[in-house]
N, C-alpha and C positions, 0 to 999 in steps of 0.2 A: 360360082355354084357351090352350095353347101353340101358337103359329103354326109352320107348317113353315118351314124356312129360306128358301125363295124368297119367302114372304110377310112375312117379318120386317121391321118398319119400320127404316129407316136410323137408326143411332145413332152418336154420337161419344163414346167413352169415354176418359178420361185417368186413369192410375193411376201412382203412384210405385212404382218397382221397384228393388230392389238389383241389383247385377250378377249375383248368383247367381240371383235370381228371373227376371231377364230372359233369361238364357242357358242355364240348366240344362235339358238335354234339349230345348231349343227348336229351332225350324226356321224360318229366314227366307230368303226368296228375293229376288232383285233383278231387276227387269224388264230385258229386253235393251236397251231404249231409255234406261235410266238412264246417267248419266255414269260414266266409269271411276273406279276408286279413284285419287284424285289428290293425296292429302296429300303434302306435302314434308317434308324433315327438320325445318324450323322448327316445324311443327305438332306433330310427334311429340315434339320436344325440349321444347316448352312444356307439352304434356300430361304428360310424365314429370316435369318439374320441379314442376308443380302438384300431382300426385298424391303424389309422394314428399315434397315440402315439407309438405303437409298431414299426412301420416302421421307425419313426424319431429317435428312440433309436439307430438305426444302421446306418442310412443314413448319408453320408458325401458328400458335393458338389464336392469334388475332386475325388470321387470314379469312377471307370469304371463300366459299367453296369454288367459285369460278376461277380463283387464282391457282387451283390445282393444275389447270391447263398449262401453266408456265413452269411447273415443277420439272425436275430432272427426269429423264427417261431411262429405262432399264431393258437390256436385251436378254431374253431368257433362253435363247438358243434356237435351234431349228427342229422341225418335224418333217418326216418324209412320209408321203401319202401315196398309196397305190389304188387305182380304180379297177374294180372287177365286180361282176355280178350285180351291177347297179349300186354298189356300195363303195364307200371310201374307207380303206383299211390303213391303219397306222403301222408302218414298217419300222420307223425309228421315232422315238419320242413318247412312247406310252408311259414311261416312268414319270416324266414331267407333267404330261396331261392328266394322269391319274392324281398326282399330288396336287396339282392346281385345282382339280375338281374337289378334292377333299378340303382344301383351303376355302373354296367358295361355299361349300356346305357349312363350314364352321362360321364363316362371315354371315351367311344367311341366318343361322341360329342366333348369333350374337345380336342381330338387328331386330329380332322378332318383337321385342317389347319396346322398341324405340320409335319415337315420333318421326325423327329424321332418319331415313334409311334409303339405301340404294338397292333396288330389286335385282337380285342375281339369279333368280330361279331359272330363267330361260337359258342361262349358261350351264346349268346343271342337268336339267331335263326339259323335255318338250311334251306337249300333250296333243293328241290327235284322236278325234272321235271318242273322246272321253278316256282314252288310254294313255297312261304316262310311260315314257321311256327315257332312259338316261342318254345324254348326249355322247358319252363314252359307253357304247352299247355292247356290254359283255354279259351274256346270260347268267353265268355262275356268280356274278357280282351283284346282281339286282337286289337280292335279299339284304345284303349288308348295307348297300347304298340307301335302300329304303329305310332301314333302321336308323342310319345316321341322320337322314333328313328329318325323321320323326323324333330324334332325340332319345331313342330307346337304348338301354344298355345292350352291349354286344357280347355274346358268348360265341367265340369262333372255333371252339374245340371241334375237331373232326372235319373242318372245312379245308378248302384248298389253300395252298401257300399264298396265293394272291389275296384271298379273303382274310386270312389271318394277318397278313401284312397291312392291308387296308385298315383293319380295325386298330392295329397297333400304331400305325403312322397317324391316324386321325387323333388318337390320344396324344401323340407327340406334338401335333399342331396346336391342340387345345392347351397343352402345357407350355408351349414355347412362344406363342404369339405374345409379344410384350404388352404390358398395360398402357404404354405410351400410345399405342395405336388402337386399343380396344375401348377406350373411354371417349373423350370429346373428339378425338381425331378419327374415330371409326368411319364415318361417311366419307371423309376426305381420303382415307387410305383406300377404301373400296373404289372410289372414283379414280384414284391414281392407278390402282391395280388394273382396272378395266381399260383405261384409256392411254396410260403412259408406259405400260409394260408390253413389249413387242416380242414376237417370234417370227421366224421366217418359215412359211409353209411351202415345201417343195413337193409338187405334184407330178407323178409319173403315170403314164397310161398302162403300165404293165408291171408285174412283180419283178421281172428281170431288170427293167430300168431302175426301179425303186431300190433293189438290193445292190445294184452297181453303185448308185449314189451313196447308199448307206456304207458300203465297204470303203469307198473312196474317202468319206468323211472320217472314218474310224480306224483306218489301217495305214497310217502314214507316219511310222516311227513310234517310239516309246519314250515319253517324257520322263525326266528324272523326277523322283518324288522329293518332297521337302526334306525328309531325313537324309537322302542321298546328297542333296545340294549342301546341307549343313556339314555333312561329313567331308565333302570336297573342300569346303572352306577351312575346316579344322586341320585336315591333312596338309593343306597348302602352307599352314603356319607351323608345322612340325618339321624341324630341320634334319634331325638324324634319321637315317634310313631304318635303323633297328626300331626306333620309336614309332616311325610311321607304320611299320609292319605290326607292331604290338597294338597300336591304336586301332588300326584297321581290323585286326582279328577280334579285339574286344567289342568293337562296334558291331561287326557282323554277328558275333555270338548272341548279343543281347537283342538285336533287331530280329533275329530268327526266332528267339524265344517269345518275343512279343507277337510276332506275326502268327505263331502257332496258336495263339489265343483267338485270332480272328483278323479279318481284313481291317486295315487302318489302325490297329492297336499300337503300332510303332509311332504313327502320327499323333495319336491321342497321348501317348506317353510324353512326348516332348512338350505338348501344350500343357499337360498337367504339371509336369516337373518345373518348367520355366515359370508358369504362373504361380505355382506353389511357393517356390523359393526365391524368385527374383523380381516378379512384377511389382511395381510400386504404384502404378496409376491405372485408372479405368476411365473410359469415356463417360462424360456427363450426359444424362438423358435429356438433351435439349437440342434444338435446331442448330446445325452448323458446328456442333461439337466435334473435335478431332478425335480420331482413334488414338488411344494411348497404349501403354504396355500390354494391357489385357487383350485388347482387340488385335493388336499387331502380332502378338504371339499366336493368336488363334488363326490368323490368315497367312502370316509370312514369318514364322519364327526363325527361319534360316537367315533372313535379312536383319531381324531384330537382334540376334546374337552378334552379328557383325557390327551393327550400329552401336550396340551397348557393350562392346568388348571391354572398355575400360571399367565400367561398373562391375562386370563379371570377372575382372582381374585377368583378362586375356591379353596381357601386354608383352609376353615373351614366350618362346617355344615351349618351355617347361610347363607353363600355365595351361597351354592347350593339351598337353599330355595328361596333366592332372584332371582337366575338365572331363576327360574320358575315363582314365584309369581309376580315378577315385569317385567323382561325382556321378557320371553317367552309369558306371558300374553299380554303385550303391542304389541309386534311385530306380534304375531299370529292374534290379532284383526285387526291390520292395514293390514296385508297380505290378510285376508278375504275381507276387504273393497276394497282393490286394485283389487283383482281378480274378484270381482263382478262388479266393474266399468269397467274392461276390457271386460266384456261380455254384459254389458247393459249401454248405454249412461247415464252418471250421471252429472247433472248440476254442472259446475265448474271443473269437472274432465274429460271433453270430450276427452282431449288428451290421457288419459289412454286407452280409447276405440280405438282411432285412431292408437296408436302405436301397440296395439294388432292386429288390422286388418292388419297391415303391416307384421305381423309375427315376430316382434322384441321380442326376448325371454329374454333379459337382463333387461327389464324395472323394474320388481319388485325389483330386487337387487338394482338398482339405487335409486328408490323411498324410500326404507327402509333406505338406507344409510343416507338420510338427516334428519331422524326422531330421536327423543330422548324420552325416557319414561317421561321426565319432560315437554314435549310439551303439551299445552292445545289443545282443539278441534279446535279452530280457527287457531292456528299455524300449526297443522297437515294438515288442509285443504289447507292452503296457500302453505306450502312446497311441498306437493304432486302435486298441480297444477303447481307450478313453474318448478319442475324437469320434469314433464310430458310434459309441453309446450316446454321446452328447447329441450327435446329429439325429439319431433314432428318436430320442426324447423330444428334441426341438421340433422335428418334423411332425411327430404324432400330435403334439399340442397345437401346432398351426392348423393341421388338417381338421382336427376336432372343432376348432373355432372358425371354420369356413374360410381359412386363409389358404390361398393356393401355394403349392410348393414347386411350381413350374420354374424352369431355368430362368425365364425372363423376370420373374417376380422376386427371386432370391439371390440373383447373381451378385448384386452390389453388397448385400449383407454377407454372403459367403466370402466374397473377395476381402472385405474388411476383416472378417474372422481369420481368413487365411494369413493375412499379414501379422495378426496378433498371435498366431500360434507359433510363429518362428522363434527358435532360440530358448524354449522352455524345457526344463527337465520334467519328468513324469509327475513329481510332487506338485510343482508350481502349475503344471498343466491341469491337473485335477482341480486345484483350488480355483484357477481361472474359469474353467468350464462350469463348475458348480455355481460360481458367481454369475456367469452368463445366464444360466437357467433361472437363478433367483430373480434376475432382472426381467426375464421374459414375462410379458403381460398375459399371454395365453395360458390358461389352465383348463383342465377337463371340466371342473365344476363351474367354470364361468360360461360354459355353453351347454346348458342342460338340454337344449333342443336339437343336438347334433343328429343329422339324418342324411339319408341317401338322396342325392339329386342327380340330374343327368350329366353333370360334369365331374363328379367325384367317385364314380363307381369303383375305379381301380383302388383308390385310397380306402374306401369303406370296406372293400373286400379284404384288403390287407389287414385292417384293424380287426375285423371279425376273425381272420385266421390267427392273429396273434392272441386274442382273447380265448379262442377255442383251444389253441395249442397250450396256453398257460394252464387251463383247467386240467387238460389231459396229463401234462407232465407233473403237475402238483400231485396227481393221484397215481403216479407211477405207471401210466399207460403209455403205449408205444406209437400213438399216432404221430407221424412226422410232419413238421411244418411244410416241408417240400410237397408232401402229398396234398395238403390243403390248398396250396397255391398253384400247383402244376396244371397247366392247361393242355398238356400232352397225354395225360392219362386216359385210360379207356372210359372211366366214370369220374370226371373231374367234379370238384366241389363248386357249387353255385350259390348265389345269394338267395335265400328263401325268406319270403314275407310270412310272418305268423298269421297276419290277417290276409285272407284271400281278397283279390281285387273285385269286391262286390259291395259297392256303396249301399245298396238296398238293405243289407244286413245291419247297417250301422246308422240308420236314419234317426234312431232315438238319441244318438249322441252328437251327430253332426248335421248342421243345417245345409251344408253345401258340399259337393264332391271334392272341391279343392281343399277344404279343411280336413276331410277324411284322408286325402292323399298325403298331406303333410304329416299327419299323425302316423299313418301306416308306414311311412318311410323312416321313422325315427329308429335309431340304432337298436333300442331295446326291443323292437318288433322284428328284428332280423336275425337270421341264423345262417350257417353254412351247411348245406346238405349235398349229398352226392347226386349227380344227375341220375335220373330214373326215379329215385324216391321223390325228389323235388318236383319232377314233372307229373308223377302219378297222384300227388296229393295237393297240387297247387290250388285247386278251386274248392278244396274241402273245408268244412267248418273246423274251428279250432279243436273241438273235442276229438274229431277223427285224426287231425294232424298230430296231436299230442300222443295219441296211442301209436301212431306210425313211427314217430321219432324213437320210441322205445322198442317197438317190435322189429324195426329194421336195423337195430343196433347202431344208431347214429351216435355222433360225438356227445360227450357229457353235457356240453352247454345246451344242446337241444334236449337231451334226455332229462335235464334238470327241471323241465316244466311238468314232469310226470311224478306223482308221489312215490312210485316204486323205485325210482332212482335213489331215493334216500334210505330205502330199506335194503336194497340188494347190493349196494356199493359202499362197503364200510370205509374205503379209502376216501370216497367223496365226503362222507359224513365227518371224517377226521379233518379234512380240509376246512369244512365249515366251522368246526370247533376251534381250529387253530386261528383262523382269520376273522371269524365273525361276519363274513360276507353275507349280505341279506338274500341268499338264494331261497326261493320258495316254489313249491308246486302250485299249479292253478287248475281248478276245475273249469273255470271259464276265463276268458281273456278279453277284457274290455279296456277302456282308456285308463282306468285306475291301475289295472295290472300292468299295462304297458309302461305307465309312468314309473312304477316300482322297478320294473325290469331295466328301464333306462338308468335309474339310480344305481342299480347293481353293476351295470356295465361301466359307469363312471368310477365306482369304487375299484373295480378290477383294473381299469386303465391306470389309476393312480399307483397300483402295485407293479404292473408290467412296465410302465415307463416312469420309474421313480429315480430321482437324481442320486439316491444313495448308491446306485450302481457305480457312479463315477468315484465316489469317495472310497469304496472298497477296492476297486481295481487300481485306482491311482496310488493308494497308500501301500497295498500289499503286493500288487502285481499278480494276484491270483486270478485264474479264469473263473469268473462268476457269471453265469447266464441268468439274466433277470427273471426268466420264466421259471427258474428253479429256486428262486429266493422267496422266503416267506416274510422277510422283513418289510415293513411298510416304508 
């Protein structure tokens, strides 16, 4: 006899599910008291690396799609579900489910213009009676999820922690998913993700049972971290008790300083240090390729040090002492200094902050590669400034030429650079890096049509902030770069289109809305404005906007469209006299004017990101911020 639901005995069921089985037309809720979506870039990066690495172990370009069925499988972990009020609530696993949903949204967008695609929409949302709802059904996240599905830029200022993290982690997924799986292999990877990636779904009929399961799975001892395991290996090879105490104290002191900067900073330090100074090989991007130094340091550096002890010179007890008292001591201090400069503008090291603002995660590795424990303080400062400035210019040029700067697309190039940076003094480092920029194919004037599109919003915003800040500092004004980029301020700066989104006003120039949209998004047609001003004038005609830029006291780059900027601001006029930059005020703003403005931005970019920065810093060791230099 079948019992009614209210009399059904409590049960706990566990079933293996593929991603498709778990999410297809499913519906999961998250209780209001659950913690926010809190994954950081590290967790997303590691998940993407694990998934794509496992897929590429099996994938071959000559394979047919049906062969994906025989590819290797991947276990993503478990989720715990509680049933109540006729809904299924996620008690444990929302971080993975949310991240998986973000990955599926990105895969959906990547496939939009492809003939061969795998439909994943039912795994992201379902539709009933004409109403769409997301399968991970959390009310305060609906807005940001809809924007991501539509490919719209996200401004998450003032939103909840979960919404801000969702927007940021989606950017990380876009940046980190490697080209090996986003080109020919894309439908194969989506097939594999849906059918060969598994989770265990554990269902309980009450919150009490669900949380008992959750606690049992997460409260059974505390595993040693990778740095702690490496320390154990090092201490085991130090023979004298006094040396052991000294090594242990040095280790603890520096790990504490790193951890004060944030969770997992100690783990990141070892990866960056060992890759920067000791890695010789990296995995080839092909099927069946073995993990090499670079990958092993990323996943098991404690074992890698043990296996490579002869290469590292760890052949006697004194060498293990030096490994900590000299090398770890030196590179941990430098890493803390670099990570602090990445969070707060530091005179002479401004580019460290700029590269961090872009989301470039390989910077610390490259900076440490140029340093040696024998360097004095002045040499350290010069070398860090040189490499950071080089990266700043190199990245800006790539972005301007529609080249991605994501981890997956540049890690081979940066690893090659890392090896070549070792062992150079500041003078030879300057010469080498200038030579690298001379050989770089990308230049600002080689891509006159640079524009905003749905995958480069963060990078365009950074470029606009740099150009805006350059004009301000050249004129002796006090607008800070941090204020232009901070998303935590009460009135943050947002990207403003000079042309309102009204194709009907531009039909004399454009035959189709798509042509208008491309032109409207060109960099010369964009500004940074504070929220409030941007919202209040967004639909206005150019003539009204131009007056608002001036009357609301916006930045000089915006005000320069108005003729009064040239009469009322003598410092601005002196800038034009010094540089000859083609600034102009405009009574109207059509395609010709936008084209002129685009040329202006190109000329400014050549000044802001000019390789002469490396020559000056490398030869003199002086702190020279590019934004304050008038030299072309």
